C-alpha positions as CSV (number, residue, x, y, z in Angstrom):
1,M,147.2,80.5,108.4
2,C,150.3,80.9,106.2
3,A,149.9,84.7,106.1
4,D,149.8,84.7,109.9
5,M,153.2,83.0,109.9
6,G,154.6,85.4,107.3
7,V,154.6,83.0,104.4
8,D,154.0,84.6,101.1
9,L,151.5,82.4,99.2
10,R,151.9,84.2,95.9
11,V,154.0,81.2,94.9
12,H,152.7,78.0,93.4
13,V,151.9,75.5,96.1
14,R,152.2,71.7,95.4
15,L,149.9,69.6,97.5
16,H,151.0,65.9,97.8
17,T,148.6,63.1,98.9
18,D,148.6,59.3,98.8
19,S,144.8,59.4,98.7
20,T,143.3,59.0,95.2
21,A,139.9,59.9,96.7
22,A,141.2,63.2,98.1
23,K,142.9,64.0,94.9
24,G,139.7,63.4,93.0
25,I,137.7,65.6,95.4
26,V,140.0,68.6,95.1
27,T,140.4,68.4,91.3
28,R,136.7,68.4,90.5
29,K,134.0,71.1,91.0
30,G,131.4,70.5,93.7
31,V,130.8,67.6,96.1
32,G,129.9,65.0,93.5
33,K,128.7,61.8,95.2
34,V,130.8,62.5,98.4
35,R,128.7,62.4,101.6
36,H,129.3,64.2,104.8
37,L,131.7,66.7,103.3
38,H,132.0,70.0,105.1
39,T,131.3,72.3,102.1
40,P,133.4,75.3,103.3
41,L,136.4,73.1,102.6
42,L,135.6,73.3,98.9
43,W,137.8,76.4,98.7
44,V,140.6,74.1,97.8
45,Q,138.8,73.2,94.6
46,D,138.9,76.9,93.6
47,K,142.6,77.1,94.4
48,V,143.3,74.1,92.1
49,A,141.0,75.5,89.3
50,N,142.8,78.9,89.5
51,G,146.2,77.3,89.3
52,D,147.2,78.5,92.8
53,L,148.0,75.0,93.8
54,S,148.5,71.7,92.1
55,V,147.7,68.2,93.5
56,H,150.2,65.3,93.0
57,K,149.9,61.7,93.9
58,T,152.6,60.6,96.4
59,P,153.1,56.9,97.1
60,G,152.8,55.9,100.7
61,P,156.5,54.8,101.2
62,T,157.7,58.3,100.2
63,N,155.0,60.2,102.0
64,A,156.4,61.8,105.2
65,A,152.9,62.5,106.4
66,D,152.7,58.8,107.2
67,L,154.7,59.5,110.4
68,G,151.6,60.8,112.1
69,T,149.0,58.7,110.5
70,K,150.0,55.0,110.5
71,F,152.6,52.5,111.7
72,V,156.0,52.9,110.0
73,T,159.2,51.0,110.6
74,A,162.2,52.5,112.3
75,E,163.9,52.7,108.9
76,D,161.0,54.6,107.4
77,I,161.0,57.0,110.4
78,A,164.6,57.8,109.9
79,R,164.2,58.3,106.1
80,H,161.1,60.6,106.6
81,M,162.8,62.6,109.3
82,A,165.9,63.1,107.1
83,T,163.5,64.2,104.3
84,L,162.0,66.7,106.6
85,G,165.4,68.1,107.6
86,F,165.7,66.5,111.0
87,E,169.0,65.1,112.3
88,S,169.6,62.3,114.7
89,H,172.7,62.1,116.8
């Protein structure tokens, strides 16, 4: 998808998540005890193992992805929007 948008992925990518379970899944090899996992998604494990991307725990209050996934206060919305480079006038 990034190549389609002209983004060069020969740089190191940092993946941020507030999910300990997701971090655990992508940093191990194979499905483990996870059920109902779409196995083609395991390519991420190879990217982590090869060092193409790294996974970092990001606390919920600083995770801008919360904007689209859960209730956040107006203050949190403003902070996340500023972090993402949006301006409010």
